[in-house]
C-alpha positions in Angstrom: 0.0 0.3 0.1 1.3 3.6 -0.9 0.6 6.9 0.5 -0.6 8.7 -2.3 -1.9 12.9 -2.1 -4.1 13.9 -4.8 -4.7 17.6 -5.0 -7.5 18.8 -7.2 -9.1 15.7 -5.7 -12.7 17.5 -6.1 -11.8 17.9 -9.9 -13.1 15.4 -13.0 -9.7 14.3 -13.8 -8.7 14.0 -10.0 -12.1 12.7 -8.5 -11.7 9.6 -11.4 -7.6 9.0 -9.7 -8.9 9.0 -6.5 -11.5 6.6 -6.7 -8.9 4.9 -8.7 -6.0 4.5 -6.3 -8.6 3.4 -3.7 -9.7 0.4 -5.8 -5.8 -0.3 -6.1 -5.8 -1.0 -2.6 -3.7 2.4 -1.8 -3.9 5.1 1.5 -5.1 8.3 -0.2 -5.5 12.3 0.8 -7.6 14.5 -1.3 -7.0 17.8 -1.2 -8.6 20.7 -2.8 -10.2 24.5 -2.6 -13.4 23.6 -3.8 -13.4 27.2 -5.8 -16.3 28.2 -8.0 -14.9 28.7 -11.0 -17.5 26.4 -12.3 -20.6 24.8 -10.2 -19.4 23.9 -6.9 -22.3 21.5 -6.6 -20.5 19.3 -9.0 -17.6 19.6 -7.3 -19.3 18.4 -4.2 -21.3 15.3 -5.7 -17.8 14.3 -7.1 -16.6 14.1 -3.6 -19.6 12.5 -2.3 -19.7 9.8 -4.5 -16.2 8.9 -2.7 -17.6 9.0 0.7 -17.1 12.9 1.5 -19.7 14.7 3.1 -19.9 18.3 2.0 -21.7 19.1 5.6 -18.6 17.8 7.3 -16.2 20.1 5.0 -14.5 22.9 7.1 -10.9 24.6 5.4 -8.0 23.0 7.0 -10.1 19.8 8.7 -9.7 16.4 7.6 -12.3 14.4 6.7 -12.4 10.7 6.3 -14.4 9.1 4.0 -17.6 7.1 5.1 -17.1 4.9 2.3 -13.1 3.7 3.0 -10.9 4.5 6.1 -8.6 4.9 3.4 -9.1 8.2 2.3 -9.1 11.5 3.9 -9.9 14.8 2.3 -9.2 18.5 3.5 -10.0 21.8 1.8 -7.0 23.6 1.2 -5.5 26.2 -1.0 -2.1 25.3 -2.5 -0.7 28.9 -1.9 -1.2 27.8 1.7 2.2 27.2 2.4 2.1 27.0 6.2 -0.6 24.3 6.3 0.4 22.3 3.2 3.9 21.8 4.8 2.0 20.6 8.1 -0.2 18.5 5.8 2.9 16.8 4.3 4.6 16.5 8.0 1.5 14.9 9.4 1.4 11.9 6.7 4.8 11.0 5.3 3.6 10.9 1.7 5.2 8.5 -0.7 4.1 10.3 -4.1 2.2 13.2 -4.9 0.1 13.7 -7.7 -0.7 17.3 -8.3 -3.5 17.9 -10.7 -5.0 20.9 -8.6 -4.8 24.1 -10.8 -6.7 27.1 -11.7 -8.3 25.6 -15.1 -9.3 27.1 -18.4 -7.9 28.8 -21.3 -10.5 31.4 -22.1 -11.0 32.5 -18.3 -6.9 33.1 -17.9 -7.7 35.9 -20.2 -10.0 37.7 -18.0 -8.6 36.4 -14.5 -4.6 35.9 -14.9 -3.6 36.4 -11.1 -5.8 33.5 -10.1 -3.2 31.5 -12.4 -0.3 32.8 -11.4 -1.6 32.1 -7.2 -2.4 29.0 -8.0 -0.5 27.5 -11.0 2.8 29.0 -9.9 2.7 30.1 -6.4 1.0 26.8 -5.6 3.2 24.5 -8.0 6.4 26.4 -5.7 4.8 25.0 -2.6 4.0 21.5 -3.6 7.9 21.6 -4.8 9.0 22.6 -1.8 7.2 20.0 0.2 8.4 17.3 -1.8 11.6 18.3 -1.7 12.1 18.5 2.3 9.7 15.4 3.1 11.5 13.3 0.5 8.9 12.7 -1.7 9.9 9.4 -4.2 7.7 10.7 -7.1 5.9 13.7 -7.7 3.4 13.5 -10.8 2.3 16.8 -11.6 -0.5 18.0 -14.8 0.8 19.8 -17.7 -1.4 20.6 -20.8 -1.4 20.0 -24.4 -1.9 23.6 -24.7 1.9 24.5 -24.1 2.6 23.2 -28.0 0.6 26.5 -28.9 0.2 26.9 -32.3 2.7 24.2 -33.1 2.3 23.0 -36.6 4.2 20.1 -36.7 1.7 17.1 -35.8 1.5 14.9 -34.3 2.7 16.7 -30.7 6.0 15.1 -29.2 7.4 16.1 -25.6 10.6 17.1 -27.9 9.1 19.8 -29.9 9.5 23.2 -28.9 7.2 24.7 -26.4 8.4 28.3 -25.9 5.4 30.2 -27.8 2.2 30.1 -25.3 -0.7 31.9 -26.7 -2.3 31.9 -23.3 -1.4 32.4 -19.8 -2.7 29.0 -18.6 -0.5 27.5 -21.2 2.8 29.8 -19.6 1.8 28.5 -16.0 1.7 25.1 -17.2 5.2 25.3 -19.3 6.5 27.1 -16.0 5.8 24.0 -14.0 7.7 21.9 -16.2 10.6 23.8 -16.1 10.3 24.3 -11.9 9.8 20.7 -11.9 13.4 20.1 -14.1 14.8 22.2 -11.9 14.2 20.6 -8.7 14.8 17.1 -10.4 18.3 19.0 -11.1 19.0 20.6 -7.7 17.8 18.1 -5.3 17.0 14.9 -7.0 13.6 14.5 -6.9 12.3 11.9 -9.4 9.1 14.2 -11.4 7.0 13.4 -14.4 4.8 16.1 -16.1 1.7 14.7 -18.2 0.3 16.6 -21.2 -3.5 16.1 -21.2 -5.4 16.4 -24.4 -8.7 17.1 -24.3 -10.3 15.1 -21.7 -14.2 14.2 -21.3 -16.5 11.8 -20.0 -18.4 11.1 -17.0 -18.2 13.9 -14.4 -16.7 16.3 -16.6 -16.6 20.3 -16.3 -19.3 22.0 -17.2 -17.2 24.5 -19.5 -15.9 21.7 -21.9 -17.8 21.3 -25.4 -19.2 18.2 -24.7 -20.9 19.5 -21.6 -21.7 22.6 -23.4 -23.4 20.9 -26.6 -25.1 18.5 -24.7 -26.8 21.0 -22.4 -27.3 23.2 -25.0 -28.8 20.9 -27.5 -31.2 19.3 -24.5 -32.7 23.0 -23.9 -33.5 23.5 -27.6 -30.8 26.0 -27.8 -27.9 26.5 -30.4 -24.2 25.2 -29.7 -21.2 27.2 -30.8 -19.2 26.4 -33.1 -16.1 28.0 -33.2 -13.3 28.1 -36.5 -16.4 27.2 -38.7 -16.2 23.7 -37.1 -12.7 23.5 -38.8 -11.2 22.6 -35.5 -9.8 18.9 -34.8 -9.0 17.4 -31.1 -7.1 14.5 -29.6 -10.3 14.0 -27.8 -9.3 11.7 -24.5 -11.8 9.6 -22.6 -11.3 9.6 -18.6 -10.5 6.0 -18.2 -7.4 6.2 -20.9 -6.2 9.4 -19.1 -6.3 7.2 -15.7 -4.6 4.6 -17.3 -2.2 6.6 -18.3 -1.5 7.9 -14.9 -1.4 4.3 -13.3 1.7 3.5 -15.7 3.4 6.6 -14.4 2.6 5.7 -10.9 4.6 2.3 -11.4 7.2 3.7 -13.5 9.4 6.1 -11.6 11.9 8.3 -13.5 15.9 7.7 -12.3 18.5 10.0 -12.7 21.5 9.0 -15.1 24.6 10.6 -16.2 23.2 13.0 -18.4 19.7 14.0 -17.1 18.2 14.3 -14.0 15.1 12.1 -12.9 12.6 13.8 -14.8 10.0 12.4 -17.1 7.6 14.3 -19.7 4.7 12.4 -21.2 1.6 13.5 -23.7 -1.7 11.7 -22.8 -4.2 11.9 -25.8 -5.9 9.4 -27.5 -3.4 9.3 -30.4 -5.1 10.7 -33.2 -7.6 14.0 -34.0 -11.0 13.8 -34.1 -12.7 16.8 -36.6 -14.9 18.9 -34.1 -18.2 18.0 -36.5 -17.4 14.4 -36.3 -17.6 14.9 -31.9 -20.4 16.8 -32.4 -22.5 14.6 -34.7 -21.6 11.8 -32.4 -23.6 13.6 -29.6 -26.4 14.3 -32.0 -26.6 10.8 -32.5 -26.6 9.7 -28.9 -29.1 12.3 -27.8 -31.0 11.3 -30.9 -31.6 15.4 -31.7 -29.7 17.1 -34.0 -28.4 20.2 -33.2 -29.4 24.3 -34.3 -25.4 25.1 -34.6 -24.0 29.0 -34.5 -20.9 28.8 -36.5 -18.4 31.4 -35.1 -14.8 32.5 -35.8 -11.7 31.5 -34.0 -11.1 32.1 -30.3 -8.3 34.1 -28.7 -6.0 31.6 -27.3 -7.6 28.8 -28.8 -5.3 26.2 -32.3 -7.4 24.7 -34.8 -5.9 21.1 -34.1 -4.7 18.9 -31.3 -2.7 15.8 -31.7 -0.9 14.1 -29.5 2.3 11.4 -30.3 2.0 9.2 -27.5 4.8 6.6 -28.4 6.7 7.1 -25.4 4.2 6.1 -23.2 3.0 3.0 -25.6 6.7 1.9 -24.5 5.1 2.0 -21.2 2.0 -0.5 -21.9 0.0 2.7 -22.7 -2.9 1.9 -25.4 -5.6 4.9 -25.0 -7.9 3.6 -27.7 -11.6 4.9 -26.4 -13.5 5.5 -29.3 -15.7 9.3 -29.4 -18.9 7.2 -30.1 -17.9 5.2 -27.1 -17.1 8.0 -24.9 -19.6 10.1 -26.1 -22.4 7.7 -25.0 -21.0 7.3 -21.7 -21.0 11.0 -21.0 -24.4 11.2 -22.7 -25.7 8.5 -20.0 -23.9 9.8 -17.0 -25.4 13.3 -18.1 -29.2 12.3 -18.2 -29.0 10.3 -15.0 -26.8 13.1 -13.1 -29.5 16.2 -14.4 -32.4 13.8 -14.4 -32.9 14.6 -17.8 
C-alpha cells in the first residue's frame, strides 16, 4: 500500500484518480480548495461519490470518507504554505499527484492573477514540500496547450514549446521548467503529463461536450468556433487514468546526463474533426443540434494531436473511441441531471 496525495481531488480527473487509487488498495489523501470557477455542486457531488460529505467539509479540517478509512479529504489552497507543510509532515506521503490548478484557457484572459497564484505559487509550494519531505515521485498535470500554434503534428514532448498563446499555457510550461529544476537540484523524481482534451462522466461544465449536450437538450444553439474547422485529440477519462497508473509504476531515474525527470503526452493518439464529435453527441441524444458557426477564439488552436509513443512503450493504449466515450458521457449526464 502506498500513501498518495492527490491535489485537485474534487476536480474531474482528480475525482476519477482517487477512485482508481482506492480500488487498487492505496491510502489516499485528497486536497482541493473547491473554488467556484464552475458549479461547486458538481464538485461536492463528486466528493460525495467517494464518501466525503459536504456538511463535514471545513477549511483545513481532515474528513474521513464514509466508504473507506483509506481516504481522507482536506479543503485547502496550494498557496497556503504553512498548512500544506503541516499536511506533508503529518502523513509522510510516498507519492504526490498534483492535479490542482486554475483551469481554463479562456478564463486566463479574464483573471490572470488566479493562474499565477494557483499554478505557479501553489506549484512552488508543492515542490518545496516534496523537497523537504523526501517524496519518492511527484507527478503533475501539464497540458497540451503548451504546444501553442505548433504546426508539426503529431505533437511530441521533444518539440519546442516556447511560444504559448495563453497565460494558462505559460503557467503549465513554467511548471515543467520548475519541476526539471527541482529534479536537477534536489534529486526529486518528477513526471509531467500533458493531457489532451479530456472528456467523460463527471466532466467539467465548461468543456465542449458538456456545453453542447446542455444546449441541445435545452433547444438552444451550440457555438461552433473556427466555423467547425477544428480537430482535437479527444481523450476519454478512463484512458487518462490508465496513463497515470502506468506513470505511477514507472518512477524516472537519474542517469549521467539527465535528472530523474520525465514528460509524457496522454491522448488518444489521433485527432478527430470537431464536427464528427458533434455528430456523435447528436446521434447519442437523438437530436440534431442548431449550430452557430463562429470565428476562432483568442488563445485557441485549430488542431491538437498527441504523439503517445513514449507512453506506449510502457504499455499505454488509449483507444476509447469518441462514439463509445460520448455515449458513456450522455448516459451519465441524463442520470445526473435527471433529463
